[in-house]
N, C-alpha and C positions, 0 to 999 in steps of 0.2 A: 199800726199792726194789731193782726188777729188776736184775741184770746185762746189759749188751748184747750180752757176748759170750757167757755161757754159761747165760744164763736164773734163777742162782742169785738168790733174794730174799733172799738177806744179806750185809749187808755191813757197810765199818765206815766211819765217816766220817774223811778224812786229817784234813782242812784247810777253816774254815768261812771266809769273808769276806764283809764287806757289800759290796753292787753297787747301783747306780741309785739314788742318795742314801738308802741303806739302808730301800731299798723291798724289796731281795730280797735272798737269802741265798746265794751260791754256795756250791756245797761240792764236794772231791774225797773220790773214797768208795774204796774196795778189796775186789774180791769176794773174799770169804771160802771160795769154791768155786775159782775160777782164778786169783786174784790178780792179775788183770787191774785199772788205775786207771780210771776215768772220774768224768763233773762230773757234779753236775744243777744246779740253779739251785731254791730256793721261793721263791713272791713271793704277797704277800699278794692275797688274791680279794676283786675290787670288785664293786660292783651295778653295774650297764650305767646311764647317765644316758640319758636321748631328750629333747632337744632337740624342743621345739611348735615348728614354723615357721608363719607367718603364715596361710597357708592350710589350718591344722590335722593335717596331715604331723607322723608322726613319727618321728626316724630317732637313730642313736646320737649320742652328742658326739663331734668330730673336735678335739683342739686344734691338727691342722693345717691346718684351716681358718681360725682363727682365726689362726695363724702365717703362712699363705703373704696374708692379708688385711692384717695388717700389713707385714708385709714388703712389698706392693705402695703402701702409702701412705707408710712411709718410704724408698723406692724416693730414691737420691739425695740424699739427706739424712742429718747426721752421726750417724745413728742407729747401731751396732754390733749386730753376730746376738746379740750377751750382751745388750747391756740389751731385744731382743727376745724374746730368751726369756727373762726373765727377769719381761718383762711376761707372756708367756704362762702359765709357769708360775705368775707370780699368779692369775690367771683360771680357771686351771686349778685351783687350790685352792681358790678362793672357791666354783665350781661344787659342787667335790665334797666342799666340809667342807659345805655346806648338808644340811639332813636329807631334802630330797626329791629325787626321782628322777626328775624332769622338770623342764624349767625352760625357756620360753619365748627363741626365739633373740633378740626383741625385749631381753631383758634382757641377753644376753648381750655384744648389740652397747652397751648403755650400761654394760656394764666397762669394751670393750676405749676404747670412746670419753673413759672418763675416765678411763684409764692415759695413753692418747697426748696427752691434753691436758696431764699433767703432763711425759711424754718428751718432743714434739715439736710445736710449734704445727702446722707446715704438714702435718705427717701425719694431724692432729685433722681439720684442715678437708678434707684431702683424703678422709678414710675417713669424714667426715660427709657428705661431697660424694654421697657411693656411698649408705652408708646410710639415710640420710633418706630417698634421692628424690626432691629438690627437682621439683616442678613445673615452673616456671619463675625465671625470674633474680632479682626482686623477692623470691623467699621464701629463697633463696641470700644474699643480701648484706645480708638482715633478720637470717639464723643469725648472719652476719658481724658484723655492728654488733652485735650482743648479746654474742658473743664477746671483741670489741674493747673494750665496755664493760665485762664480768665482769673483762679483764684490767688494764683503769686501775684498778679497784677493787681487786683483789687489790696491785698494785703501788704504790696510796697507803697 
């Protein structure tokens, strides 16, 4: 590792710590030439995951978009940011844990809906109303009726 101060490539590691849920390592180093200390980080290099949009366009996977959608659906609901982060992390792990380097946006939407269904029923319906892009009120009411029937079956 090259020293930031003198450019020497010889240094020794003084301290190593796991950071970011053990996905990276923080190292304190000391230059063997000028004896100044600096910090480096090592992270696991991952292949980018591409999301295939409904129009066929591809873009890099961004968990921030999922988080924003879930936050919007959970607005004014008794759902904590920690719960939202847990859902986002779970979805991100499912997407990145797949061997596929491409995933359809439709699959991501289904994962979000599945998690919201378990988290908060109102947030689930809110997200579904935007995600499913209902054409009219009757289609939306049919969706709600099916969801209510599912809940009744679950509770019985």
